[in-house]
C-alpha angles and dihedrals in degrees: 000000000000117000115252118241133205126202116211129193108209121179110243092237090056091049091051091049091051093048092053088057094055122107115256095253091053091049089054090049090051091047092052091049092049092045091054093048093046091050090051092052092045092050090049091051091051091050090056097042111106093209091054091047089052091050091050092050089049093050092047091051091048090050093049089049089054092247098142143091123233119231090250091053091048092050092047091050092050091050091052090053093052 
């Protein structure tokens, strides 16, 4: 049996008022949930952005051509500058 679902329309001000009344641990749980969902949406947007796609292709081509610096080389270079 499929679970039933209910869609609610809650005015934003009511939602904010309800959140302010939550206990701190529940606010943190809500924050973590929202952060995860926003990160997923942001990542999906990046995946679809033509500019990001072009940058990824460019970076992959540079890597395949050997045009990169390892972390050890980068750190060594930074030490020489200091």
